C-alpha positions in Angstrom: -0.1 0.0 0.0 1.3 3.5 -0.8 2.2 6.0 1.7 -0.4 8.5 0.4 -3.2 6.0 0.6 -2.3 5.0 4.2 -2.1 8.6 5.4 -5.5 9.3 3.8 -7.1 6.8 6.1 -5.7 8.4 9.3 -7.6 10.9 11.5 -6.5 14.5 11.4 -4.6 15.8 14.4 -6.3 19.2 14.7 -9.7 18.4 13.3 -9.2 20.8 10.4 -7.6 20.8 7.0 -5.3 23.8 7.4 -2.1 23.6 9.6 -0.4 26.5 11.0 3.0 24.7 11.3 5.2 22.0 9.8 3.2 19.4 11.4 1.1 17.3 9.1 -2.5 17.4 10.6 -2.9 13.6 10.6 -2.9 11.3 13.6 -0.6 8.4 13.1 -0.2 5.0 14.9 2.8 2.7 15.2 1.6 0.7 12.2 1.4 3.9 10.0 3.8 4.0 7.2 6.2 6.8 6.2 8.9 7.2 3.7 12.1 8.8 5.2 15.8 8.4 5.2 18.6 10.5 6.4 22.3 10.0 5.3 25.4 11.9 4.2 24.4 11.7 0.6 21.0 13.7 1.0 21.3 17.2 0.0 20.1 18.8 3.2 22.4 16.6 5.5 22.8 18.3 8.9 20.7 21.3 8.0 18.2 20.2 10.7 21.1 20.6 13.3 21.0 24.3 13.3 18.7 27.3 14.1 16.9 24.9 16.6 16.2 24.6 20.3 17.4 21.2 21.5 16.3 20.7 25.0 18.3 18.2 27.0 16.6 15.6 29.4 18.5 14.3 32.4 19.2 11.1 30.6 20.6 12.9 27.7 23.0 14.8 29.9 24.1 11.5 31.7 24.8 9.8 28.5 26.6 12.7 27.0 28.8 13.3 29.9 29.8 9.7 29.9 30.5 9.8 26.3 32.7 12.9 26.6 34.4 11.9 29.9 33.2 15.2 31.6 31.5 16.1 34.8 28.0 17.4 34.5 29.2 20.8 35.7 31.9 21.0 33.0 29.5 19.8 30.2 26.8 22.4 31.3 29.3 25.2 31.3 30.7 24.3 27.9 28.0 22.9 25.8 24.7 24.2 27.2 22.5 27.4 27.8 19.7 27.9 30.4 16.0 27.8 29.3 12.6 27.3 30.7 10.8 24.0 29.9 7.5 23.7 28.1 6.1 27.2 28.9 6.7 26.8 32.5 8.8 28.3 35.2 10.9 25.1 35.5 14.6 25.6 34.5 16.4 23.4 32.1 19.2 23.5 29.5 19.5 23.5 25.6 22.4 22.6 23.5 24.6 25.7 22.9 24.7 26.6 19.2 28.0 27.7 17.6 28.4 31.4 17.0 29.9 31.0 13.6 27.0 29.1 11.9 24.3 28.6 14.6 24.6 24.9 14.3 24.8 22.3 17.2 28.2 22.2 18.8 28.5 18.4 18.0 27.8 18.6 14.3 30.3 18.7 11.5 30.0 18.4 7.8 30.5 14.6 8.2 27.6 14.5 10.6 26.9 14.1 14.3 30.1 13.5 16.5 28.1 11.9 19.3 25.5 10.2 17.1 25.0 7.0 19.1 24.5 9.2 22.2 22.6 12.1 20.6 19.7 13.8 22.4 16.3 12.5 22.6 14.9 15.3 20.6 17.2 14.5 17.7 16.1 10.9 17.7 12.4 11.8 17.2 12.7 13.8 14.0 10.7 13.6 11.8 8.2 11.6 13.8 6.7 13.3 16.9 4.5 12.0 19.7 1.7 13.5 21.6 0.7 11.8 24.9 -2.3 13.4 26.5 -2.1 11.2 29.6 0.8 13.3 30.8 -1.4 16.4 30.7 -4.3 15.0 32.7 -5.8 12.6 30.4 -8.7 14.9 29.0 -9.5 16.3 25.6 -10.1 20.0 24.8 -13.7 19.6 26.1 -12.7 18.1 29.4 -13.7 14.6 28.5 -11.6 11.7 29.7 -9.5 10.1 26.9 -9.6 6.4 26.2 -6.3 4.4 25.8 -6.6 4.6 22.1 -7.2 8.5 22.1 -4.5 9.7 24.5 -1.5 8.9 22.4 -0.6 9.2 18.8 2.1 10.1 16.4 2.6 13.0 13.8 5.0 13.7 10.9 7.0 16.8 10.8 7.7 17.9 7.1 10.0 20.9 6.6 10.6 22.5 3.2 14.3 22.0 3.6 14.2 18.4 4.4 14.8 16.0 1.6 14.8 12.9 3.6 11.1 12.5 2.7 12.0 12.2 -1.0 14.0 9.0 -0.3 12.7 5.6 -1.1 13.1 3.9 2.4 9.8 3.0 3.9 9.1 2.2 7.6 6.2 1.9 10.0 6.3 4.5 12.8 7.2 1.6 15.2 10.2 0.4 13.0 11.5 4.1 12.7 11.2 4.6 16.6 13.0 1.3 17.3 15.7 2.1 14.8 16.4 5.5 16.5 16.2 4.1 20.0 13.4 6.3 20.9 11.4 3.7 23.0 14.5 3.4 25.5 14.6 7.3 25.8 10.8 7.5 26.4 11.1 5.1 29.2 13.9 6.8 30.7 12.4 10.3 30.3 8.8 9.4 31.3 8.6 10.4 34.9 10.7 13.5 34.2 8.3 14.7 31.5 5.3 13.9 33.6 6.8 16.4 36.3 6.8 19.2 33.5 3.3 18.4 32.2 1.9 18.3 35.7 3.6 21.8 36.4 2.2 23.1 33.1 -1.3 22.0 34.0 -1.2 24.5 37.0 -0.9 27.3 34.5 0.3 30.7 35.5 -1.7 31.0 38.7 1.0 29.3 40.7 4.7 29.7 40.7 7.6 27.8 41.9 9.8 29.2 44.8 13.4 29.9 44.0 14.5 27.1 46.2 12.3 24.6 44.2 13.5 25.9 41.0 17.2 25.3 42.2 16.3 21.9 43.4 14.6 20.9 40.2 17.6 22.2 38.1 20.2 20.4 40.3 18.4 17.1 40.2 17.7 17.3 36.4 21.2 18.4 35.3 23.8 17.3 37.8 23.4 13.8 39.3 26.8 14.0 41.0 25.7 17.1 42.9 22.4 15.4 43.6 24.1 12.3 45.0 26.2 14.5 47.3 22.9 16.2 48.4 21.5 12.9 49.6 24.6 11.4 51.4 26.5 14.6 52.6 23.6 16.8 53.7 20.8 16.3 56.4 18.6 14.6 53.7 18.8 11.2 55.5 18.1 12.8 58.8 14.7 13.9 57.2 13.8 10.9 55.0 13.6 7.1 55.5 15.0 5.4 52.4 15.2 1.6 52.0 18.9 0.3 52.5 18.7 -1.5 49.2 17.7 1.7 47.4 20.3 3.6 49.1 23.0 1.1 47.9 21.8 1.2 44.4 21.7 5.1 44.1 25.2 5.4 45.7 26.8 3.9 42.6 24.3 3.5 39.8 23.5 6.8 37.9 20.4 5.5 36.2 18.9 4.4 39.5 19.9 7.7 41.0 18.2 9.5 38.3 14.9 7.7 38.7 15.0 8.3 42.4 15.5 12.0 41.6 12.2 11.9 39.8 10.4 10.4 42.8 11.9 13.0 45.1 11.0 15.9 42.9 7.4 14.7 42.5 7.2 14.4 46.4 8.8 17.8 47.0 7.1 19.8 44.2 3.6 18.3 44.2 3.3 16.2 47.5 3.2 12.9 45.6 3.6 9.9 47.8 6.6 7.6 46.8 7.5 3.9 47.7 11.0 4.9 47.8 11.1 7.6 50.4 9.1 8.7 53.3 9.6 11.6 55.9 10.6 10.3 59.2 7.7 10.4 61.9 9.8 12.6 64.2 10.3 15.2 61.4 6.4 15.1 60.8 5.8 15.9 64.4 8.4 18.6 64.4 6.7 20.2 61.4 3.3 20.1 62.9 4.6 21.7 66.1 6.1 24.5 64.0 2.9 25.1 62.2 0.7 25.0 65.3 3.3 27.6 66.8 2.8 29.8 63.8 -0.9 29.5 63.9 -1.1 30.4 67.7 1.3 33.3 67.1 -0.8 34.5 64.3 -4.0 34.4 66.4 -2.5 36.2 69.3 -1.1 38.9 66.8 -4.7 39.2 65.5 -6.2 39.6 69.1 -3.5 42.3 69.7 -4.3 44.2 66.7 -7.9 44.1 67.6 -7.3 45.3 71.1 -5.1 48.2 69.7 -7.7 49.0 67.3 -10.4 49.4 70.1 -8.0 51.3 72.3 -7.2 53.8 69.4 -11.1 54.2 68.8 -11.7 54.9 72.5 -8.9 57.5 72.5 -10.6 59.2 69.6 -13.9 59.7 71.5 
């Protein structure tokens, strides 16, 4: 079956025939077919590696620092710039573009120098994914989405890209497997969920500066986060299973997943099977809150008495 015939049977993405971007307004599934191939012989080779915002996930940073033999701090300083994530106030980083040609620092005329460890965003192109479950599992009318409706794929087709003119055919599932996207999706899932959860709150709530710093540290510098766990008062406050502690002491991937649990707990109050606040710390917090409440009541009473006294003096 031809690509055009297959696409014609798919649902539209936006429910209309016009599309304001380079995204084809058609919902694709893992079995949908596309024609695409990128290689050094294609005329636009590496054109998509410039004038672009490549946001890095925690797993991207972990893999790139290992590839380059650098600490996270060194990598962040040399190769990244700060940004905010997905229209939120959550801080993150993007790949720094070269000043000479505004292309990714890792790309040359021969291609990507870190190709096997390239960022997640680079692996997706030209097939994107929308997963509404991360944003609350409801459509634009507030109706709960079904398992078949909350996740779909779409094709990005830019004028400069000649890869779509190649004769290589894939299913979406085959393309994703070839690019290693499924592994990245699993690694990034809980971190992306944090961003979408924050995004769902809108602009009526803001993160504290302390919360922003914690999110940035845990998302970009696992070495720093590990020191925070083992060299601060963290373990005086939280109970963590000894087996989990041993894993995160040496395993960076386990530590990364633990950081997502910690961020969900501290930013959104989510319960986690991996860590709990020590009972004595809960009591201490309750006592502090009660003291503040009592002080506030006494202050209000005093203000009232002062107000009455002032009015009496006026008479």
